[in-house]
PATIMI-941613 format. One record per residue: y, z, x of N, C-alpha, C, O, CB in turn. Coordinates in steps of 0.05 Angstrom, whole numbers, plus 5000, padded with zeros to 4 digits. Each point is the difference from the previous one (the first is absolute). Glycine has a CB too. Example, Ala and Ser with C-alpha at 12.3 -4.5 7.8 and 13.67 -1.06 7.14 Angstrom:
<recs>
488651565264502450004982502450005018500050135021497750124941;504449615031502450015016502250144985502250045010496549535014;
</recs>
This chain:
<recs>
015927563848502550205013500949785013502450065003496150465006;500949165005501349815017502849934976502449995004492349765030;504050224944501649964975502950274998502449975005492249794968;504450415021501750274998502949925021502449974996492450424998;503049585033502249905032501149874988502450074998495549895043;501349824946502649785002502749954971502149874998493349865034;503550394957501950134980502250274997502250074990493949704996;501550335030502650305000500750055035498749935020498750444927;505149785051501349945034502850114989501549944981495849555047;502950724997502250175002502449814989500349765005497650545037;503849874940502449714997501750075017500050225011500049644943;502149905052501750005019502650055000501149874982496249915027;504150355002503049995002501449774988499549785012500050475028;501649744946500949764991503250054985500950234997493449594997;507149944998502150134975499449824980499149775004505250425021;496449954949498849824979502849914991502250125000492950134984;503949395006502849834995500650084965498250014983500549495059;503950544954499949904974500949744988501549865014498650554987;499449544980501249694992502549845008500249765000497750394964;503850025043502249895020500150005017501049805011500650244974;497550205032498949985036497949735005500049895021499950734985;498349304972499149854999500649725002498449845010500250514976;503949565002501549834990500549874986501249785001498550275017;499350114962500849914964502949905000501950105011495150304963;502749375011503249894989500050034968498250074985502649535054;501550344957499849904975502849824991502550035002494050404987;502049415002502649744988499849984972498049904990501849755049;502350474942500549974973497050174998499250205013504349274975;495050374989498150204992497849875007498349974984503950254983;497649685060497449965022500650285014502350075003497349325008;498350774997499250125026497749925010498149944985504050415005;497949625043498549835021499950125016502250085006498649574987;497150455026498550005023499049815018497850055011501750254966;501749445028498649795009497050055021497949865001507449934994;495450475021497850025028499450255004501950095013499749575013;497050514970498950305018496949875002498649824992504850704984;496849725039498150055020497150234988500550245004504349685034;492850044952498750244995498149985021499849895021500950174931;497350165030497150165029498549645002499449935023498350824953;501849095006498349745005501449745007498749795002498450414966;505049815034502149754993503050064996501450215000494749594976;504649845018501950144981500549994967498249914985503750035057;500250144949500849924975502849914989502050035013494550234986;503549654979503049924987500650064979498049944987502049765031;501950424964500350074977501849924982501749885014496650405006;502549724953501949844991499750104970497849994989502249595049;502950544947499450094971502649824996501949945014495550614981;502049404983503949874980498450104971497650054996505449325033;499550624953499950274988501049774970501049785003500650785043;497849574928500649914979501150094984501749864989495949985019;502150364987499750244985502250114996501649975018494750104995;504550064968503150185014499350195010501750125014501549814959;495350145026498850225023497049885022498549834991503350614964;498049655062498849885025496850094980500350234991503949875068;493349794934497950174992498250015022498550195004502049704949;499749895062497550005018501150085026502349955008495249674969;500150595039500750045030497149984998498249974984506550325032;496249775025497649905015500550175030501650185006498049284966;498450395042500050305026498149935028497650004995502450424960;500449525068498150055012500950265021502150095008496049384983;498650585013499750175013498850035025497749954994502850134970;499549965056498349945022500250095019502350005009497349704978;498150455030499350215019497250144996497949884998507050185005;495450264996499050154985499150024980501450174988500149905032;496949854966499550054973498550284989498550064983501549455021;501050575010499850384990501850185003501949925013494250074997;504050284981502350165006498150195025501250185011502249824933;494449975063497650125018501049855018500349764997495450374978;505250075059500149945025497149725002500949795009501850825008;495549394979497249885002499949794981498149834999499850585013;505049604966499349754981499249695009500549935023502750354952;495449515003499349745015502849825002501549984980493150034999;506149855046500749854997501349694983498049855003500050515022;503249544965500149734981503050044985501950154998492249794990;504649795000502450024978499849994977497649954993504449905032;499250174959501750104971502549744987502349935006497350685016;498449314959502549784980499950124977498050064988501449455027;503050534978499949974974501349804969502049865006497250545026;500549594955502749804974499250164975497650024994502649355022;501550724971500250114982501949864975502450065002496350315034;500849514948500849874981500150194971498150104989500249475040;504150434965501650174987500149954975500849775000501350315034;497450024934501349874978501250284980499150224999497349295005;505650384985500850264978502350205024501150204991492849844972;506549915057501950135020499050005021498049875002503950384973;499149895044499450005027499550205010500650015024501449714978;496550554986499250235001498450045012500150145020501149924953;496649825018496950035009500049765026499550085022497950094921;503049605053500850035037500550065015498450005018501949904980;501150165004502050185011498050225006498849995022505749884951;495150315013498350245003498249925015499850095023500950114939;497549605028497249915016500949985030498850165013499049544947;504450115060501049955013500750245020499849975024500949664945;500150635018500350205017497350224999499950215014505449704978;492549994989497950204993496749845013498350105015505150114933;496749605043497049945013498949935033497750025009502649794942;502050105065499450065025499250255010498450025019504349684984;498450534984499950285013498150064992498450135014505550014990;495449804967497050134986497849875029498850165014502449774913;498649735076497349925024500850115016497950085011500649524985;503450505017499350205025498950274995498650145015504949655006;497350264958498150314994497049935000498450065018505350154948;495849685013497049955004498149945027497950095009503649754949;501149895054497849965018499850175021498249985016502149624972;501950595012500250245014497250195000499150125020506049834968;493650054976498950164996497349885006498350155010505050074963;495949465020498549925010499449945021497649954999502750014974;500550025048501249875027499149725001499349885020500750575009;499949444946499649805001501649794985501550084983494850165029;503549534991501349804981497749894982497949925008505749945027;497250164933497449894983501449944978502250094994493750175023;502249534964500649984980500550224980501549974980496649685037;500150644990500750294984502350054999501450054980495250145032;504249815012503550085011502149884988501850164994496849875046;501749654953501349764988499450154971501550184996497849335040;499150454949499950124979501150294991501650004981495149685025;502750575004501850155001502750125007501150204992495449735003;504149895021503549895005500949934976501650144988498149645057;499549994945500549894969500450184978501949984984495549685028;500150594986500050144976501250245008500450164981495849634998;504750305051502150245000502649824994501950104988495750285051;502549404966503349894990499850004978501850134991499749605038;496850164950500249954979500450434987502150064988494749275017;501650824998500150254999502850074995501250104980494949945046;504749865003503250195000501649864979501150124982499450015071;499649634951501349884979500750134975502050134997496149565024;500050264959498950184988500650184985500150034975498649875051;501950345006501850334993502749904997501150044978496350345054;503749534982502249754997501850084976501850154993494949455024;500850134970501349944970499250224982500549964977499249555026;499250745005499150234976502750215007501150134982492449845017;507150035028503350165005502149874981500950104980498449985074;501249664958501649794987499350004978501850154994498749605037;498350204946499650004980502550124979501949864991493250125032;504650284971502250054989502449904999500849954977497250315029;504049655020502549945005498949705000500149904977502650535050;496749474987498749665001498449874988499149795009501450265021;499150024955497349874979498949694999498149924988503850434981;500149485049497749785007500249955027500549785011499649984946;499650405050498650045026497449914998499549815014503050544997;494949774970498349954990499549654992497749964995503050574995;500749275009500349765001500249865023500049754998501350354968;498949995055500149985024498249865020499350205013502650134971;496749445029498750055008499249795027501349795000498350494954;499049755062499149735023497749905010497950135003505250005010;497249594992497449935009499450145034501750115014498849404951;497350455040501150175033497449805011497749984991504450715004;499249185028498349875027499050165027501750055017501449584969;495550415017499750165029497849905014497750054992504150364991;498849415045498449945015500250215036501950015015498449454948;497850645039499650145024498349865018498049904990502850494989;499749595047498549865031499250235010501450205003501549395013;494750394989499250275024497149945012498050044986504650374985;497349515047498249995024498649714987497750004991501350615028;502549154981498849874996499549864969499549784992499550475051;501449994946498750024958502650014994501550125015493750224971;505949474983501549984989499050064974498049934988504149815043;499450374966499850204969501249894984502349965009497750445005;499749474953502649934979499950204982497850104996502249405006;501650574987499350114971501949914992501549885016496250494984;503349684958500549854989500250074967498449954982500049815060;504450374959499050074959503549874992502450075005493250624988;502549044990502549894988499149705013497749935005506550534994;499049325004499349685007501950055016502049884991496249804972;502350475064500549835027497849955003498250084985505350075037;496149615013498949985002500049925040501949935014497750054924;497850075069499550015023498649705012497749944995502250614994;501749295026497449775004499849985029502350035009498549664949;497250265063500149885029500049725006499149824986498850545021;503049635011500049705016497550045016499450195015506049694990;493449904990497550015025499649695008499749814985497450644995;502949555049499249805013497649824990498150154997503850135036;497649534962497249835001499849875029501549825007498750054939;498250225067500149935031499649695005501349875016496650604994;500549464977499049704992501749795000499949805014497450394961;504749885005502649814992502750145013501949875009495849974942;502150425048503250195011500650004983501250214998500749725038;498349914935501250114976499850364992498150125008500749344978;503050664998500650215001499350084967501949944985501749995061;494950154944498350014973501250364989500050225011494549395010;506550284951501850244989496750254982498749934980507949615005;492950725029498050054985501250274988501350175014494649565013;503550284944502350234986496650285001497649984993507849594957;496450665064498350214996501150284979499350245001499249575050;503150094933501450144987497250014970498149844999508249995028;494150354956499249964975501350064981500250255001496549765015;504549884962502049964989500050184968497750074996502649455036;500750524956499950204980502949864976502150124995495550385046;501649294950502749964978498249774979498249834998507450235042;495750044950498050004965499949665006497749925002504950554950;499049355050499749705005497249945007499149774996505750185021;493650244995496849945019498750034981500650214989499349975057;498549694943497349994980499050245010500550174984498149325008;500250605030498650185017500950234991498450154990501049605048;503150324963502050264999500250014967500950234996502549715055;496349934921500449984971497150054999499550154981504949515004;493550295029497050074995499750385011498450194996499749185017;503150624995500250325021500650064970498750024979503750035085;499849984940501850144978498049984969499750214988506049615040;493650044966497749924977498250305002499750194984499749185025;499350585020498150135002500150294999498350154991500549475029;503550464990501250245008500750164967498950204993503549565061;498850144935501450014970498949854974501349884983502550165045;492650004975498349794978501450044969499549834984495250235044;506750144965501150164976502149854988500549974976498550465043;502749445013502849964984500849555009500349835018502350964994;497449244964500349684995501949905017499749815014499350204941;503150155043503050045003500350005035502249975010498750364938;497149705067500650125022501249755021500950065022495250354966;503949425006501749715015500549884983498250024983500049915053;504449864954500849904981501949845005502150105007496550224972;501249385020501149765013502950064976500150064976494649525045;507350374999502850034988501949855018500350005024498850474955;502049385001502149765016498749875021501349915019502850354976;493349715004498349915009499550055033499549845018501349874940;499650555042498550235019498450124992500650144980502349945037;495249934988498450295012500350235000500250085023499249724998;500950414960500950295013497750224983498650014980507849855027;494150295013498650154994500950334978501250195008497049505039;500950284927501450174979501949874993501550104983497550285030;501449265001502949924975502350085028502149884996496050364934;502049925094501950175006500749815031502049905009496150654960;499349475040500050045031497949805012497949974988503450565008;499249295033498049835007497650065021497749905000505949854987;497550425028498250095009498150284982500550134980502649635060;494750224978497750234990499450255021498150164997499449424977;504050425042500650215027502249985008501549815001495050185015;503950334991502950065014499850285003498450154988504749484992;499050435041500450285005502849984973501449824991496650285078;502050214924501450074979499849904976497650014993504650085036;499849784946499549924978498850224979498649914981501249665044;500650664977499850264983499049924972498050084989505850175037;497849594965500450004979496649794992499549964976507250145027;492649865006497449825000497850115010498049865001504549805003;497350695011497850085007499850294988497750084997502349615045;502050484949499650204980502250024983502349995007495050245021;501849784949500150084967502750135008501949855002492550254974;505850095027503150175003502449875015502450045005494750374997;501649485001503049715005500849844981502449935001496449995038;499749994944500349804995500850034966499049914980497949905064;505550374962500650004974502850054997500750035023494950124966;506549884997502550144998501850145019501150164984496749854983;503150045054502949754989499949715027501649875014503250674964;493149495020499349655010500849824992499749984976497450095030;504149745005500549794977497049854986497649975007507249925023;497250054942497749974981497849765011497650054998505950094960;497649595054497849815008498250035025498649845012504449884967;497750605025497550005024498050284979497950095009505849765057;497250234912497950154981498449864989500849804988501750485002;493949825015497749864991500550094969501750184997494649825050;502549904929499050074975498250135000500350214988501049514998;496750255022497750155000499250195031500149955024498649644936;500650625025499450135033497849995018497950014988504450254994;497549735045498450055009498150125021501249935020500749874955;496850275030497950215013500150015039500950155017495549724931;502149885052499949895032502549885010501549854987493850035008;505050195026503049775010499049705000498049905010504350455028;500249504943499749714999499549855042498349875013505950174925;498650095065499149895028499950135021501550205002499849484985;497050235035499250145026501849985014501949844996494050105004;503950285030501849945011497550015025501050115020504350064951;492149765035497349965007500949805032502150105007495149914932;502249845073501049885021497149815006497950105007506350315012;496149344977497649795006500349965037502049905010498349774930;497450425076501250025023498149825013497750004993504850455004;498349425018498349795024500050025026502050005016498849714957;497150315031499750165036498649555009498349844992498451095004;505449065024498849815018501150005034502250035011497349694942;497650235058501249975029499749835010498349844998501550455010;503649735015501349795004498449825021498350065017505950194970;496849545007498349785032502549935011502250044989493149664992;504450185044501949775016501349844985502349955005495150035028;501449914948501349664982501750224977501449874985493349595016;505450754995502450154977502650035026500550135020495450264936;505649375024502850105013501750114988501750105013498149645010;500350274956501850194984500150004977499649794987502550215041;498750274959500150094970502749934986502050025015495050364997;503549554965502349984978498450194984497749984989504849505011;500450815003498550154965503450004984502150105009492550415012;505349384961502750054989499150004965498049964986505549765060;499650364952500150104966500149674977501349805005502450755013;494349504955499849874987502249765001499149774998498450604984;506349695020500849825001500049665016500849774993500350694990;497949645037500149735021496849954986500449844982503250285076;494449934943498249784979500049904983498149844996500450295013;504349924969500349934981501649645010500249794987499750834986;500649415043500449705008499149865031501149805010503050304956;493550065048497649835017498150115003499750245000502549585023;495949994979497350015005500250205019502150095010496249454979;498950535017498050145021500149815029500750065022495850134935;502549525030500449855031502749845001500349875021494550064985;507750064972501849965013502650135016501849895013495849894959;501650565021500550305014499149895032501349885018497050554935;498649665044499249895034501449815016500950055022495250024963;504049614998500549785013504350065011501649915016493149724947;505250505022503550085013500650175024501849995017499450024937;495850215041500450195016500149815030501849995017495850434949;498849425032498249955020502649805022500349995025493850024939;507349865017501549755015502750035008501649835006495849894971;502850625020502850015013500350185023497950105008503849794949;500350175052500050265019499650294985500950094979502549645052;495050394990500350284990501650134987499550074977498849915049;504050094988502950094992500849834974499949754999501850375054;499050034928500849924977498149984982501049964977502249865043;495250184980498149954990499950124962499649844981498650175078;502350244939499350014975502449944981500149994975496350315039;506249665013503049854976499849775003502149875000501750425002;494449615001499849635011498350044959500849874981497549945106;499850354912498149974973501850094983500049864979495350235036;506950154985500950114974503249604998501149884981497551055028;501549045013501349674997498949884986501249924980500150025055;496249984967498949724985498650204971499249834985499149735069;501350634937499750034980502350074983499550044976496550025042;507249974995501749934985500649774990500749944977500350365040;498849525008501049694996497049954973501149874982501749915087;495750254926498049934981501350104970500349874980495350185058;505050264966501050094977502449904984500650024976497450305045;503249555005502849854992499349744982501449944982501150205065;495549754959498849695006499349984970500649804987497250185067;500550304933499149974979502450014979499449934977496250255042;506349884984502550114984501049725001500949924978500250635034;499149225013501749754995503250165012502249964990494449754957;502950485078502150065016499449935023497949915010503550404967;501649765035499449895036500050355001501250174986502249245040;494650594998499450265018503550135000500550234992494449545048;507150074970501550195015502450084971501950165002497349585060;500150134916500850114968498850284991501150174986499049325000;497750515022498550195003500250385015499550244995498849215002;502850395018501250235029501750184979500050255000500949395054;501050164924502850085003499550244973501650194998501649285024;495050514965499050224981498950275007498750075019500449564961;502050564994500450295012497650144997498949944979505850085010;494150165023497650194990501050034978502549964997495650275038;499849864941500050004976499649754988497649944998504750425007;499149494986500049744991498949775024499349794991504950394974;495549845063497349925013496750024992498149875008505350245022;496650134947497750115000498649754973497849994989503950655031;500849224978498449814979500049745011501149814988500250434971;497749725062499049825022498449955016499049795006503450244988;497050365023498350035019499850314989501650114985499649495058;495950534969499950265001501150125020500949795011496050174968;503950255038499550115026497549915010497850014988504750375001;497749535032498549845029499250235024501750065018501749454976;494350605005500950145037496749895006497850034990506350595010;497349185032498049905009498850225026501950145008500249354972;496150545031499750035026497749855020498049924988503950494993;498349555042498049725005499750315031501650145012500649044963;494350765024499250165027499149815015499049824988499750604995;501349575038499549795018496650245023499850235007507749434994;490950135000498550075015498949915025499149775000500850344963;500050055062500949995015496550155023499550225011507149774959;491649695026496250105011500850195029497950135005498449294979;505550635035500650075021500950334992499050205011502149275011;500950514958500650374990497550004998498650125016505950024954;493749675002498350224994498050185005499050194988502549604997;498150085038497950175019500750265019498350105014499949434989;504450574995501250095009498750294986499450034976504549555036;495850615009498850384988501950134999500250184984495849905036;506349875000502550344993502849854994500449754999497550695046;503749734952502949974992502550005021502349944993495650294969;501249845068500350155008502849895011501650175008493450024993;506049434999502449975001500249964972502150145003498649705042;499350134939499950014971502750194986498950214996495549735011;507550084986500750164992500349904965500649784990501150405064;497750104932500749924973501849944985502250105002495450055003;501749684976502749824982499550104967497950094991502049365045;502450514950499650094980502649794989502350005009495050545001;501649304970501649814992500949964971498749814991499450045046;503650254946500749954975501249794995502249955010497950434987;498349414979501449784987501350174970499750214989496549355035;505750164969501050104975502750155003501150144983494049895002;505849915042502850265002502349854988501950005016497050275034;501649604929502349954989499350274975497850034989503549335026;500650774982499750274982503550064989501550195006493550065029;505549434940502649904994500650194982497950134997501749395012;502550614972500650204985499149844965500049764998504450505045;495149894938499349814978503349854991500149834982494950514999;
</recs>
């Protein structure tokens, strides 16, 4: 009962701030919110666009994590790395937090089961959308998104991931003061041997379940991730046919889904020496290691930390192509994708003093959406 009292308190009357109200700014292809306050500390967000249409989406929700009057107080963070188009990542951005609220209200607690059900409901909702739009817009069956979610409630951090986005914790080593990187998410990219082994074990009769194509491991020679939301053409055979583009149609029929939407979920009890969490799409991790990213955050001011990570990643992308960072900035969306992917970063700082508080009487709920760049094609 003490646990429930700590996690469930009547919701306070406070304003809900949108991204623009919370200070989000746009500078060309970069959107950023240098500093905001969540229930357990500060946060920083940044998104840079590379694709013709921004395929990354992200959000921070903090305050009451339930539609119920007595829902738990906490912080929800999501990073959704779309592929094939922006439809799935936008759908997740609009629905997954609401599903999490609903299941939290029903179960009167935050749990692994609540998060798993929120993923499942989001997947089912998008599949229903695909079924409705298939006659007019069949290519929506080939659109999907990785989905990374972090939830902080009552001193516990839940990290759920389907795809290859990544959550990394920055933890202080007391003896040295050094901040070490600790990866909290499990990734599902065919470049990882354990992922290929998992696919082979799930599809023992399919020798082509994973194919090395142009020096890159791909599921069925098409897609790099083994888990996602969407990608209906690799989950339901009725969507793997014309008028879908020929590149997406498999020659051999399949009975069981090739990809999964099941997230890998990690539960971590937060400690005073846990200082911050970096949640980012694969676009960041293509250019920075876990420790490099943690060092950048640990050795600089809180404000602007996400934008700082994006800038360093872009500098690395420019260096790999033997060009100046200033020249890379001049390259427009679409063409920019040849140099780097869309990149979304959220840095969530953990204030140990705030972690112990049990009510949100003086804390207004916030809702901030990243990826505020919606340019016409």
